N, C-alpha and C positions, 0 to 999 in steps of 0.2 A: 879553690874558683870567686871571684871578687864578687860582692851583693855589695849593692846602694842602696839602703833600706830608709823609706824616709816614714814618715807617721806625722799627725796632729791634725790634723783637717779636718773637716766638717764645716756642719751648719750656723753662720755669728747674724747678726743680727748687724745694720749701719752701722759705724760708730762703732764696734766693737773689738776687742781682739782675740789675734790668734796666736799660738807661738808654735813653728815649723822644726819637729828636726831628725835630722837624717846620720843615719850607721856605716858609717865601713869596713869592711872584716874582707880579712881572705889574701889580701894583696901582698905578695914578695916586696915590693918596690914601694915605697914609701910617697902621704901627703902628697903635694907638692902647695893643688890648694881646694879649696871646694867652692862650689855658688848653689846659690838658686835660678832656678829660672824658672817661666810663667807661660801659660799657652793659654787665651780663653778658643774661646769656636770661634775657628772662623777667620780664626790668625794665628801669625806666624812668632813664631815659641821667641823669648823675647829675657833677655836677661835682667833679677831682680838686684843681686849683688851675687857677690862675689869674696872669698878674705884669701890669704895665705898662712900658712901653718904657722905664722912668728904674727899674726889676727889681725894683716893691716888689710877693710873693709876698702872693695868700692862703689858703689851703687852709682851709678844711671841719674844724670839731671829725674827727672823725672820719678824717681823713685828715693829722694831723699828726704828725710823728716819723719815718711813714718816707719820705715823699715828699718831693724839694728839687728847684724849679719855677727857671729860671735864663732866662733873653734873652742873646742874643749879638744886639745891633740895627743891627752893623756886616752881620752876614753872612740878615737877615729868622729867625735861626735861634732857634726856641721847645725846649727839651731838660726830660726831666723824668724825674731820677734817681729809682725807686723800687729801694726797699731791704729786706732781709727779707720776700721777698715770699709771701704764703699763698694756697695753693690760691683763698677765695672772693675774692682779687682776678682771676680770672679773668675777662676778661673780650672789651670789642671797644674797644682805647685811641683817641679821636678829635680835634684839636689843631681850635682857633675859630682864630679870628686879627677881631680886629676892626679896622676904621680910620676916620682920623679925620673920614669921611667917606664914608656909603652905608651898605652890609648889609654882616652879621661873612659867614668864607668857613668853613664847613668843609672838614674832607680829607677819604677816603673813611676810613678808622680804619686800625690795625694790629694784631691781634689779639696778646694777651697768656696763654697759656696757663699757670703753675701748679699739677705736678702729681711727683708720683716716678714 
């Protein structure tokens, strides 16, 4: 059974940093890419960043500069370093794993709250 488990969320003050982690396990197929998405209350889920297993990251224009995605293939883990956080970054952050075959899998999400 495939599991996608996020961790690292929490409460942080504006201007602070957080590092999210996402571990994937249980698939018989290799990972093709992984990504981070977020969903704020009343808004649609949006892409924060994604990355291939070769380490090529992709960021929407609105996410460039403060977020950095990285991957550790040996650990089937993807990270999201978030710096200079703003209240508008408050959201549930979800990890998505795309495999060489079969459907993509999502984690349950981790809450990030940016508030003083």
